[in-house]
PDB file of N, CA, C and O in Angstrom:
ATOM      1  N   ASP A   1      -2.974  12.946   7.551  1.00  0.00           N
ATOM      2  CA  ASP A   1      -4.102  12.039   7.571  1.00  0.00           C
ATOM      3  C   ASP A   1      -4.557  11.778   6.133  1.00  0.00           C
ATOM      4  O   ASP A   1      -4.698  12.709   5.340  1.00  0.00           O
ATOM      5  N   THR A   2      -4.780  10.528   5.812  1.00  0.00           N
ATOM      6  CA  THR A   2      -5.161  10.134   4.465  1.00  0.00           C
ATOM      7  C   THR A   2      -6.678  10.077   4.336  1.00  0.00           C
ATOM      8  O   THR A   2      -7.372   9.588   5.227  1.00  0.00           O
ATOM      9  N   ASN A   3      -7.175  10.579   3.230  1.00  0.00           N
ATOM     10  CA  ASN A   3      -8.601  10.505   2.953  1.00  0.00           C
ATOM     11  C   ASN A   3      -8.933   9.084   2.503  1.00  0.00           C
ATOM     12  O   ASN A   3      -8.467   8.662   1.444  1.00  0.00           O
ATOM     13  N   PRO A   4      -9.725   8.331   3.275  1.00  0.00           N
ATOM     14  CA  PRO A   4     -10.019   6.953   2.901  1.00  0.00           C
ATOM     15  C   PRO A   4     -10.864   6.837   1.633  1.00  0.00           C
ATOM     16  O   PRO A   4     -10.959   5.761   1.042  1.00  0.00           O
ATOM     17  N   PHE A   5     -11.476   7.946   1.217  1.00  0.00           N
ATOM     18  CA  PHE A   5     -12.320   7.920   0.026  1.00  0.00           C
ATOM     19  C   PHE A   5     -11.615   8.482  -1.208  1.00  0.00           C
ATOM     20  O   PHE A   5     -12.234   8.654  -2.258  1.00  0.00           O
ATOM     21  N   ALA A   6     -10.327   8.766  -1.078  1.00  0.00           N
ATOM     22  CA  ALA A   6      -9.551   9.221  -2.235  1.00  0.00           C
ATOM     23  C   ALA A   6      -9.499   8.086  -3.257  1.00  0.00           C
ATOM     24  O   ALA A   6      -9.327   6.925  -2.884  1.00  0.00           O
ATOM     25  N   PRO A   7      -9.645   8.409  -4.529  1.00  0.00           N
ATOM     26  CA  PRO A   7      -9.632   7.369  -5.564  1.00  0.00           C
ATOM     27  C   PRO A   7      -8.407   6.449  -5.507  1.00  0.00           C
ATOM     28  O   PRO A   7      -8.528   5.247  -5.745  1.00  0.00           O
ATOM     29  N   ALA A   8      -7.249   6.993  -5.198  1.00  0.00           N
ATOM     30  CA  ALA A   8      -6.039   6.167  -5.126  1.00  0.00           C
ATOM     31  C   ALA A   8      -6.123   5.171  -3.972  1.00  0.00           C
ATOM     32  O   ALA A   8      -5.671   4.033  -4.096  1.00  0.00           O
ATOM     33  N   HIS A   9      -6.703   5.599  -2.851  1.00  0.00           N
ATOM     34  CA  HIS A   9      -6.861   4.717  -1.687  1.00  0.00           C
ATOM     35  C   HIS A   9      -7.839   3.582  -2.010  1.00  0.00           C
ATOM     36  O   HIS A   9      -7.581   2.422  -1.690  1.00  0.00           O
ATOM     37  N   ILE A  10      -8.943   3.925  -2.635  1.00  0.00           N
ATOM     38  CA  ILE A  10      -9.936   2.916  -3.015  1.00  0.00           C
ATOM     39  C   ILE A  10      -9.342   1.944  -4.027  1.00  0.00           C
ATOM     40  O   ILE A  10      -9.580   0.739  -3.941  1.00  0.00           O
ATOM     41  N   ALA A  11      -8.575   2.454  -4.980  1.00  0.00           N
ATOM     42  CA  ALA A  11      -7.934   1.588  -5.978  1.00  0.00           C
ATOM     43  C   ALA A  11      -6.993   0.593  -5.312  1.00  0.00           C
ATOM     44  O   ALA A  11      -6.935  -0.569  -5.712  1.00  0.00           O
ATOM     45  N   LYS A  12      -6.260   1.040  -4.304  1.00  0.00           N
ATOM     46  CA  LYS A  12      -5.336   0.156  -3.588  1.00  0.00           C
ATOM     47  C   LYS A  12      -6.113  -0.929  -2.836  1.00  0.00           C
ATOM     48  O   LYS A  12      -5.714  -2.093  -2.843  1.00  0.00           O
ATOM     49  N   ILE A  13      -7.204  -0.559  -2.199  1.00  0.00           N
ATOM     50  CA  ILE A  13      -8.042  -1.543  -1.505  1.00  0.00           C
ATOM     51  C   ILE A  13      -8.542  -2.584  -2.505  1.00  0.00           C
ATOM     52  O   ILE A  13      -8.448  -3.786  -2.259  1.00  0.00           O
ATOM     53  N   LEU A  14      -9.074  -2.114  -3.635  1.00  0.00           N
ATOM     54  CA  LEU A  14      -9.608  -3.028  -4.641  1.00  0.00           C
ATOM     55  C   LEU A  14      -8.518  -3.921  -5.215  1.00  0.00           C
ATOM     56  O   LEU A  14      -8.784  -5.052  -5.624  1.00  0.00           O
ATOM     57  N   ASP A  15      -7.294  -3.415  -5.246  1.00  0.00           N
ATOM     58  CA  ASP A  15      -6.148  -4.216  -5.691  1.00  0.00           C
ATOM     59  C   ASP A  15      -5.870  -5.368  -4.728  1.00  0.00           C
ATOM     60  O   ASP A  15      -5.492  -6.461  -5.148  1.00  0.00           O
ATOM     61  N   LEU A  16      -6.059  -5.114  -3.441  1.00  0.00           N
ATOM     62  CA  LEU A  16      -5.716  -6.095  -2.412  1.00  0.00           C
ATOM     63  C   LEU A  16      -6.844  -7.076  -2.086  1.00  0.00           C
ATOM     64  O   LEU A  16      -6.587  -8.180  -1.605  1.00  0.00           O
ATOM     65  N   VAL A  17      -8.079  -6.678  -2.343  1.00  0.00           N
ATOM     66  CA  VAL A  17      -9.226  -7.534  -2.039  1.00  0.00           C
ATOM     67  C   VAL A  17      -9.461  -8.494  -3.209  1.00  0.00           C
ATOM     68  O   VAL A  17      -9.476  -8.087  -4.370  1.00  0.00           O
ATOM     69  N   GLN A  18      -9.640  -9.761  -2.881  1.00  0.00           N
ATOM     70  CA  GLN A  18      -9.945 -10.748  -3.912  1.00  0.00           C
ATOM     71  C   GLN A  18     -11.452 -10.924  -3.992  1.00  0.00           C
ATOM     72  O   GLN A  18     -12.107 -11.240  -2.999  1.00  0.00           O
ATOM     73  N   ILE A  19     -11.994 -10.716  -5.185  1.00  0.00           N
ATOM     74  CA  ILE A  19     -13.424 -10.896  -5.427  1.00  0.00           C
ATOM     75  C   ILE A  19     -13.570 -12.171  -6.257  1.00  0.00           C
ATOM     76  O   ILE A  19     -12.915 -12.324  -7.288  1.00  0.00           O
ATOM     77  N   GLY A  20     -14.415 -13.068  -5.812  1.00  0.00           N
ATOM     78  CA  GLY A  20     -14.572 -14.364  -6.473  1.00  0.00           C
ATOM     79  C   GLY A  20     -14.979 -14.260  -7.935  1.00  0.00           C
ATOM     80  O   GLY A  20     -15.695 -13.343  -8.338  1.00  0.00           O
ATOM     81  N   ASP A  21     -14.509 -15.219  -8.713  1.00  0.00           N
ATOM     82  CA  ASP A  21     -14.827 -15.263 -10.143  1.00  0.00           C
ATOM     83  C   ASP A  21     -16.233 -15.784 -10.408  1.00  0.00           C
ATOM     84  O   ASP A  21     -16.715 -15.717 -11.539  1.00  0.00           O
ATOM     85  N   ASP A  22     -16.892 -16.299  -9.381  1.00  0.00           N
ATOM     86  CA  ASP A  22     -18.210 -16.893  -9.568  1.00  0.00           C
ATOM     87  C   ASP A  22     -19.349 -15.873  -9.503  1.00  0.00           C
ATOM     88  O   ASP A  22     -20.519 -16.256  -9.522  1.00  0.00           O
ATOM     89  N   LEU A  23     -19.024 -14.595  -9.426  1.00  0.00           N
ATOM     90  CA  LEU A  23     -20.051 -13.553  -9.382  1.00  0.00           C
ATOM     91  C   LEU A  23     -20.405 -13.097 -10.791  1.00  0.00           C
ATOM     92  O   LEU A  23     -19.572 -13.122 -11.697  1.00  0.00           O
ATOM     93  N   SER A  24     -21.652 -12.682 -10.956  1.00  0.00           N
ATOM     94  CA  SER A  24     -22.053 -12.091 -12.234  1.00  0.00           C
ATOM     95  C   SER A  24     -21.441 -10.699 -12.337  1.00  0.00           C
ATOM     96  O   SER A  24     -20.911 -10.175 -11.357  1.00  0.00           O
ATOM     97  N   VAL A  25     -21.513 -10.110 -13.510  1.00  0.00           N
ATOM     98  CA  VAL A  25     -20.987  -8.757 -13.713  1.00  0.00           C
ATOM     99  C   VAL A  25     -21.688  -7.781 -12.772  1.00  0.00           C
ATOM    100  O   VAL A  25     -21.052  -6.897 -12.197  1.00  0.00           O
ATOM    101  N   GLU A  26     -23.000  -7.947 -12.617  1.00  0.00           N
ATOM    102  CA  GLU A  26     -23.773  -7.063 -11.745  1.00  0.00           C
ATOM    103  C   GLU A  26     -23.380  -7.242 -10.278  1.00  0.00           C
ATOM    104  O   GLU A  26     -23.234  -6.264  -9.546  1.00  0.00           O
ATOM    105  N   GLU A  27     -23.208  -8.497  -9.854  1.00  0.00           N
ATOM    106  CA  GLU A  27     -22.814  -8.761  -8.469  1.00  0.00           C
ATOM    107  C   GLU A  27     -21.420  -8.211  -8.186  1.00  0.00           C
ATOM    108  O   GLU A  27     -21.171  -7.638  -7.126  1.00  0.00           O
ATOM    109  N   ARG A  28     -20.522  -8.391  -9.141  1.00  0.00           N
ATOM    110  CA  ARG A  28     -19.156  -7.879  -8.978  1.00  0.00           C
ATOM    111  C   ARG A  28     -19.177  -6.355  -8.848  1.00  0.00           C
ATOM    112  O   ARG A  28     -18.476  -5.794  -8.005  1.00  0.00           O
ATOM    113  N   ALA A  29     -19.976  -5.687  -9.675  1.00  0.00           N
ATOM    114  CA  ALA A  29     -20.090  -4.229  -9.615  1.00  0.00           C
ATOM    115  C   ALA A  29     -20.649  -3.795  -8.264  1.00  0.00           C
ATOM    116  O   ALA A  29     -20.231  -2.776  -7.715  1.00  0.00           O
ATOM    117  N   GLU A  30     -21.591  -4.565  -7.730  1.00  0.00           N
ATOM    118  CA  GLU A  30     -22.172  -4.245  -6.420  1.00  0.00           C
ATOM    119  C   GLU A  30     -21.128  -4.379  -5.311  1.00  0.00           C
ATOM    120  O   GLU A  30     -21.080  -3.553  -4.400  1.00  0.00           O
ATOM    121  N   VAL A  31     -20.301  -5.409  -5.387  1.00  0.00           N
ATOM    122  CA  VAL A  31     -19.241  -5.596  -4.392  1.00  0.00           C
ATOM    123  C   VAL A  31     -18.244  -4.445  -4.460  1.00  0.00           C
ATOM    124  O   VAL A  31     -17.843  -3.905  -3.428  1.00  0.00           O
ATOM    125  N   VAL A  32     -17.845  -4.069  -5.669  1.00  0.00           N
ATOM    126  CA  VAL A  32     -16.911  -2.946  -5.839  1.00  0.00           C
ATOM    127  C   VAL A  32     -17.527  -1.667  -5.277  1.00  0.00           C
ATOM    128  O   VAL A  32     -16.837  -0.881  -4.627  1.00  0.00           O
ATOM    129  N   GLU A  33     -18.806  -1.459  -5.519  1.00  0.00           N
ATOM    130  CA  GLU A  33     -19.503  -0.279  -4.999  1.00  0.00           C
ATOM    131  C   GLU A  33     -19.532  -0.287  -3.470  1.00  0.00           C
ATOM    132  O   GLU A  33     -19.305   0.747  -2.842  1.00  0.00           O
ATOM    133  N   LEU A  34     -19.806  -1.438  -2.874  1.00  0.00           N
ATOM    134  CA  LEU A  34     -19.833  -1.537  -1.411  1.00  0.00           C
ATOM    135  C   LEU A  34     -18.457  -1.282  -0.809  1.00  0.00           C
ATOM    136  O   LEU A  34     -18.335  -0.579   0.193  1.00  0.00           O
ATOM    137  N   ILE A  35     -17.429  -1.851  -1.416  1.00  0.00           N
ATOM    138  CA  ILE A  35     -16.067  -1.613  -0.929  1.00  0.00           C
ATOM    139  C   ILE A  35     -15.737  -0.130  -1.030  1.00  0.00           C
ATOM    140  O   ILE A  35     -15.151   0.441  -0.110  1.00  0.00           O
ATOM    141  N   SER A  36     -16.105   0.488  -2.131  1.00  0.00           N
ATOM    142  CA  SER A  36     -15.832   1.918  -2.323  1.00  0.00           C
ATOM    143  C   SER A  36     -16.604   2.771  -1.326  1.00  0.00           C
ATOM    144  O   SER A  36     -16.063   3.728  -0.772  1.00  0.00           O
ATOM    145  N   ARG A  37     -17.868   2.427  -1.097  1.00  0.00           N
ATOM    146  CA  ARG A  37     -18.717   3.194  -0.181  1.00  0.00           C
ATOM    147  C   ARG A  37     -18.225   3.103   1.262  1.00  0.00           C
ATOM    148  O   ARG A  37     -18.350   4.062   2.024  1.00  0.00           O
ATOM    149  N   TYR A  38     -17.671   1.961   1.635  1.00  0.00           N
ATOM    150  CA  TYR A  38     -17.206   1.746   3.006  1.00  0.00           C
ATOM    151  C   TYR A  38     -15.686   1.668   3.088  1.00  0.00           C
ATOM    152  O   TYR A  38     -15.142   0.941   3.920  1.00  0.00           O
ATOM    153  N   ALA A  39     -15.006   2.412   2.231  1.00  0.00           N
ATOM    154  CA  ALA A  39     -13.538   2.389   2.175  1.00  0.00           C
ATOM    155  C   ALA A  39     -12.904   2.780   3.504  1.00  0.00           C
ATOM    156  O   ALA A  39     -11.768   2.398   3.784  1.00  0.00           O
ATOM    157  N   ASP A  40     -13.620   3.529   4.314  1.00  0.00           N
ATOM    158  CA  ASP A  40     -13.054   3.980   5.588  1.00  0.00           C
ATOM    159  C   ASP A  40     -12.929   2.866   6.627  1.00  0.00           C
ATOM    160  O   ASP A  40     -12.307   3.078   7.669  1.00  0.00           O
ATOM    161  N   VAL A  41     -13.501   1.688   6.375  1.00  0.00           N
ATOM    162  CA  VAL A  41     -13.367   0.593   7.337  1.00  0.00           C
ATOM    163  C   VAL A  41     -12.205  -0.341   7.009  1.00  0.00           C
ATOM    164  O   VAL A  41     -11.918  -1.265   7.770  1.00  0.00           O
ATOM    165  N   TYR A  42     -11.539  -0.106   5.885  1.00  0.00           N
ATOM    166  CA  TYR A  42     -10.400  -0.937   5.481  1.00  0.00           C
ATOM    167  C   TYR A  42      -9.101  -0.261   5.877  1.00  0.00           C
ATOM    168  O   TYR A  42      -8.924   0.938   5.662  1.00  0.00           O
ATOM    169  N   ALA A  43      -8.195  -1.033   6.454  1.00  0.00           N
ATOM    170  CA  ALA A  43      -6.865  -0.524   6.805  1.00  0.00           C
ATOM    171  C   ALA A  43      -5.852  -1.148   5.853  1.00  0.00           C
ATOM    172  O   ALA A  43      -5.842  -2.362   5.651  1.00  0.00           O
ATOM    173  N   LEU A  44      -5.005  -0.311   5.275  1.00  0.00           N
ATOM    174  CA  LEU A  44      -3.973  -0.814   4.373  1.00  0.00           C
ATOM    175  C   LEU A  44      -2.703  -1.189   5.118  1.00  0.00           C
ATOM    176  O   LEU A  44      -1.839  -1.883   4.583  1.00  0.00           O
ATOM    177  N   SER A  45      -2.597  -0.725   6.352  1.00  0.00           N
ATOM    178  CA  SER A  45      -1.446  -1.086   7.176  1.00  0.00           C
ATOM    179  C   SER A  45      -1.860  -1.030   8.644  1.00  0.00           C
ATOM    180  O   SER A  45      -2.871  -0.421   8.993  1.00  0.00           O
ATOM    181  N   VAL A  46      -1.079  -1.661   9.482  1.00  0.00           N
ATOM    182  CA  VAL A  46      -1.374  -1.686  10.914  1.00  0.00           C
ATOM    183  C   VAL A  46      -1.347  -0.275  11.495  1.00  0.00           C
ATOM    184  O   VAL A  46      -2.067   0.011  12.452  1.00  0.00           O
ATOM    185  N   SER A  47      -0.541   0.595  10.938  1.00  0.00           N
ATOM    186  CA  SER A  47      -0.450   1.965  11.458  1.00  0.00           C
ATOM    187  C   SER A  47      -1.752   2.746  11.272  1.00  0.00           C
ATOM    188  O   SER A  47      -1.951   3.773  11.919  1.00  0.00           O
ATOM    189  N   GLU A  48      -2.638   2.272  10.398  1.00  0.00           N
ATOM    190  CA  GLU A  48      -3.927   2.938  10.185  1.00  0.00           C
ATOM    191  C   GLU A  48      -4.987   2.486  11.187  1.00  0.00           C
ATOM    192  O   GLU A  48      -6.067   3.074  11.250  1.00  0.00           O
ATOM    193  N   VAL A  49      -4.693   1.457  11.963  1.00  0.00           N
ATOM    194  CA  VAL A  49      -5.656   0.916  12.918  1.00  0.00           C
ATOM    195  C   VAL A  49      -5.567   1.713  14.214  1.00  0.00           C
ATOM    196  O   VAL A  49      -4.490   1.860  14.791  1.00  0.00           O
ATOM    197  N   CYS A  50      -6.706   2.226  14.664  1.00  0.00           N
ATOM    198  CA  CYS A  50      -6.747   3.002  15.906  1.00  0.00           C
ATOM    199  C   CYS A  50      -6.946   2.066  17.093  1.00  0.00           C
ATOM    200  O   CYS A  50      -7.710   1.103  17.019  1.00  0.00           O
ATOM    201  N   LEU A  51      -6.258   2.356  18.172  1.00  0.00           N
ATOM    202  CA  LEU A  51      -6.440   1.585  19.397  1.00  0.00           C
ATOM    203  C   LEU A  51      -7.772   1.934  20.031  1.00  0.00           C
ATOM    204  O   LEU A  51      -8.218   3.080  19.969  1.00  0.00           O
ATOM    205  N   VAL A  52      -8.391   0.964  20.630  1.00  0.00           N
ATOM    206  CA  VAL A  52      -9.688   1.181  21.274  1.00  0.00           C
ATOM    207  C   VAL A  52      -9.519   1.069  22.764  1.00  0.00           C
ATOM    208  O   VAL A  52     -10.489   1.217  23.508  1.00  0.00           O
TER     209      VAL A  52
END
């Protein structure tokens, strides 16, 4: 089982997510913080998605 909050996992998510260029430095930092804080809701592959 992979830790969704591991720095490498968060880095991969941030690599794959596109953040718009129209954000200020502060807004961009806030988006990165939110993605990092909620890293457990992002799936990097279909195999990470749990059936409901």
